[in-house]
C-alpha positions in Angstrom: 115.1 42.7 139.9 118.6 42.0 139.0 121.2 44.6 138.1 125.1 44.5 137.1 126.8 47.6 137.9 129.9 48.0 136.2 132.7 50.3 137.1 132.0 50.2 140.9 133.8 51.9 143.4 133.3 51.1 147.4 130.8 54.2 147.8 128.7 52.9 145.0 128.0 49.9 146.9 127.6 51.7 150.2 125.3 54.3 148.2 123.7 51.6 146.8 123.0 49.1 149.4 121.5 51.9 151.4 118.9 52.6 149.2 117.8 48.8 149.2 117.4 48.1 152.2 114.2 45.9 151.8 116.6 43.8 149.9 113.9 44.1 146.4 117.2 44.4 144.3 119.3 41.9 143.7 123.2 43.2 142.8 126.0 42.5 141.0 128.8 44.5 140.8 131.9 44.9 138.7 134.9 47.1 139.1 136.2 47.0 135.6 134.4 49.4 133.3 131.6 47.8 130.7 132.9 47.0 127.5 133.4 44.6 124.7 135.6 42.3 127.0 132.9 41.7 130.0 129.7 42.1 128.0 129.7 38.5 127.6 129.7 37.4 131.4 126.7 39.1 132.0 124.2 36.6 132.8 120.6 36.9 134.2 120.2 40.0 134.7 117.3 42.6 134.0 119.3 45.8 134.0 122.7 47.1 134.1 123.9 50.5 135.5 126.7 51.9 133.8 129.2 55.1 134.5 130.9 57.9 132.6 133.6 55.7 131.2 132.0 52.6 130.3 132.0 51.9 126.6 128.1 51.1 125.7 128.4 50.6 122.3 126.2 49.3 119.5 128.4 45.7 120.0 127.5 45.5 123.7 124.2 46.9 123.1 123.9 44.1 120.4 125.0 41.4 123.3 122.9 43.0 125.7 119.9 42.2 124.5 121.0 38.9 123.4 121.4 38.3 127.3 118.0 39.4 127.6 118.7 42.9 129.4 116.1 45.1 129.0 118.0 48.7 130.6 120.5 50.3 130.5 120.6 53.1 133.6 123.0 55.5 133.2 123.9 56.8 137.0 125.2 60.3 135.8 123.3 62.9 133.5 125.4 62.7 130.6 125.5 60.0 128.2 127.9 60.2 125.2 129.0 57.0 125.5 125.8 55.1 124.8 124.3 54.5 121.2 121.2 55.5 121.8 120.2 54.3 118.1 121.3 50.8 119.2 119.6 50.5 121.9 116.7 51.7 120.3 117.2 49.2 117.0 117.9 46.4 119.7 114.4 47.2 122.7 116.7 48.6 125.0 115.4 51.1 127.3 117.7 53.8 128.4 117.6 56.0 131.7 119.8 58.4 133.5 120.1 61.0 136.4 119.5 64.2 134.9 119.5 66.4 137.9 121.7 65.0 141.2 122.9 67.9 143.3 123.4 70.5 140.2 124.6 72.6 143.2 127.3 70.0 143.9 129.0 70.8 140.4 128.4 74.3 140.7 130.2 74.4 144.1 133.2 72.5 143.3 134.1 74.3 140.0 133.9 77.5 142.1 136.0 75.6 144.5 138.5 74.9 142.2 138.5 78.7 140.3 139.3 79.8 144.5 141.8 77.6 144.7 143.6 78.2 141.4 143.2 81.7 142.0 144.2 82.3 145.4 146.6 79.5 145.5 145.1 78.1 148.8 146.6 74.5 148.0 150.0 76.0 147.6 149.4 78.3 150.7 148.8 75.3 152.5 151.8 73.2 151.6 154.1 75.8 152.5 153.3 77.1 155.4 153.0 73.0 157.0 156.9 73.3 155.9 156.9 76.3 157.9 157.4 78.7 155.2 155.4 81.9 155.5 156.8 83.4 152.4 153.5 85.1 150.2 156.0 85.6 147.8 154.0 84.0 144.3 150.6 83.4 145.8 149.2 86.9 144.5 145.6 86.4 142.8 143.2 88.7 142.1 139.6 89.4 142.9 136.6 87.6 141.6 134.3 91.0 142.6 133.8 93.0 139.2 135.2 89.8 136.7 133.1 88.9 133.7 132.7 85.1 133.8 131.3 83.2 131.1 128.8 80.5 131.3 128.9 77.9 128.7 125.7 75.8 128.7 122.8 77.1 131.7 121.4 73.7 132.8 120.7 73.0 136.2 124.5 73.1 136.8 124.8 75.9 135.2 122.1 77.8 136.4 123.5 76.8 140.3 127.2 78.1 139.1 125.0 81.5 138.2 123.8 81.5 141.5 127.3 80.9 142.9 128.9 83.3 141.0 126.5 86.3 141.4 127.2 86.0 145.1 131.2 87.3 144.3 130.2 90.2 142.4 130.5 89.3 139.4 129.5 90.2 136.0 127.8 87.0 134.0 127.5 86.4 130.6 126.0 83.0 129.5 125.8 80.9 126.0 123.1 78.8 125.4 120.8 77.2 122.8 117.5 77.7 124.8 117.2 80.5 127.2 116.6 80.4 130.6 114.0 82.9 131.9 115.6 82.2 135.5 118.8 82.8 134.4 117.9 86.2 133.0 116.1 87.7 136.2 119.5 86.9 138.0 120.9 89.7 135.7 122.8 87.3 133.5 123.3 88.4 129.7 122.6 85.7 127.2 125.2 86.8 124.0 126.7 84.4 121.5 129.6 82.1 122.0 132.4 84.2 120.5 131.1 87.3 122.9 131.5 84.4 125.8 135.3 84.3 124.1 136.3 88.0 123.8 134.9 89.3 127.2 135.1 86.7 129.8 138.0 86.9 132.1 137.0 82.9 133.4 134.9 80.7 131.1 133.3 78.1 132.5 131.8 75.2 131.2 128.4 73.3 131.9 127.1 71.6 129.0 127.1 68.3 127.9 129.1 66.8 125.3 127.7 66.8 121.8 129.0 65.9 118.6 128.9 69.8 117.5 130.4 71.2 120.4 133.8 68.1 121.0 136.6 70.4 120.9 135.2 73.7 121.3 137.9 74.7 122.9 140.1 74.7 120.2 143.2 77.2 118.9 140.8 79.1 116.8 138.4 79.7 120.2 141.5 80.2 122.5 142.8 82.6 120.5 139.6 84.9 120.4 139.8 84.7 124.5 141.5 87.4 126.4 145.0 87.7 127.7 145.3 85.4 130.5 141.8 83.8 130.4 141.3 81.1 133.1 139.0 78.1 132.0 136.8 75.8 134.4 135.8 72.3 132.8 133.5 70.4 135.2 131.6 69.1 131.9 133.1 66.3 130.0 136.7 66.3 128.7 136.6 66.3 125.5 135.0 69.9 125.1 138.6 70.7 125.2 141.2 70.1 122.8 144.0 69.6 125.3 146.7 69.9 122.9 145.7 73.5 122.3 145.2 73.9 125.7 148.5 72.9 126.7 149.6 75.5 123.6 148.2 78.5 125.0 149.5 77.8 128.4 153.2 77.4 127.3 152.2 81.1 125.1 150.8 82.4 128.4 147.4 83.4 126.9 145.4 81.3 129.1 146.5 82.4 132.8 144.6 79.5 134.4 143.2 75.8 133.7 141.4 73.8 136.4 140.0 70.6 135.2 137.6 68.1 136.9 137.3 65.9 133.5 139.8 65.2 131.3 139.4 63.5 127.6 141.7 60.4 128.3 140.4 60.0 132.1 138.9 56.3 132.0 142.7 54.9 131.6 143.2 56.8 134.8 140.6 58.5 136.9 138.7 56.9 139.8 142.2 54.6 140.4 144.8 54.5 142.9 148.1 55.0 140.3 150.5 56.4 143.1 153.2 53.4 142.3 152.6 53.2 138.7 154.7 54.9 136.2 152.4 57.0 134.3 152.6 56.7 130.3 149.9 59.6 129.3 152.2 62.2 128.2 149.5 64.6 128.0 148.1 64.5 131.1 151.5 64.5 132.7 152.5 68.2 130.7 148.9 69.3 132.0 150.4 69.3 135.7 153.8 70.4 135.2 151.7 73.8 134.9 152.1 75.9 138.1 148.6 77.5 136.6 146.8 73.9 136.1 144.6 72.7 138.9 143.0 69.2 138.0 140.9 67.0 140.3 140.1 63.4 139.5 135.7 63.9 138.3 135.6 64.8 142.1 132.9 67.2 141.3 129.8 65.5 141.5 131.3 63.7 145.3 128.9 64.4 147.8 126.6 63.0 150.3 123.4 64.7 148.5 124.3 64.2 145.2 125.3 60.1 145.7 122.2 59.3 147.7 120.2 61.4 144.5 121.7 59.3 142.2 121.4 56.1 143.9 117.4 56.8 144.4 116.5 57.9 141.2 118.8 54.9 139.2 117.0 52.7 141.2 113.1 54.4 141.2 114.1 54.6 137.1 115.1 51.1 136.7 111.5 49.8 139.2 109.7 51.8 136.8 111.0 50.8 133.4 110.5 47.1 134.7 107.3 47.6 135.9 106.3 49.2 132.1 106.0 52.5 133.6 107.6 56.0 132.3 110.2 57.3 135.1 108.8 59.9 137.3 112.0 62.1 136.9 111.4 64.5 133.7 114.3 63.7 131.2 115.2 60.6 132.7 114.6 58.1 130.2 116.3 58.9 126.8 115.3 55.3 124.7 
């Protein structure tokens, strides 16, 4: 079974090789993302394995079909970058990893909140320079604060469990209410109530046409002064220009991002010797109350192992004419 991997990093090779000790798969690794510029180079493979910033549009899918590709396997949960209608039209199966250690993302979201609030990243650098002053490091207690969780799927549910441990009051919004989340003492409310009542808002929902730029000028104006926003889901949930305006107006008290709308040109690359031409992210990084990590939330030993195991199992089962054993793994 031959698989072409795109947007490949060294850790992808490590974990997928580890799950292929019996050599039942033959790999081709490409560092570039999948898109119209490279799709014609694909030859003699049954599946392509893609990540969050690959462009699997209609043009790409049509070419994949002409080249005999039978499966598009996402090694992630989100699938907004794949044209599912085109895949269905051209007879290509699409699968994903719907759950790969939700705790990894939930814990990273909380780590970002704690870092942003208590300014431990700044304290670390100060002490290394023998500066032991506490001025400028003031934070607030999480205990008793209201956290609004948007999306209570596996990751959102895990974030609720973590937040309850800090003694927070939890509000949640989701199209589908989860009985287990309610049992934790979480109250489901409408989205406007999340905006109006939350001290902290954490996004844990997939990106859809309906919720793109849900964090907008209009929604920000409904929020409490000094609200803290967390996004470990998809960059386009946030209208970046509106958030910058909210930061400048001191409406937003803190912003933690593990995703960014234009991240495909930046994240997963070493640009330390490069002049970054993206003025928007440069502006974001200039704020003292903004914390950005480069799509790192999933990056744990457990999550990467699960991603490799599930992806290969999905591909194998589909090529053998069976349905994937993981619920919600198959999209087309």
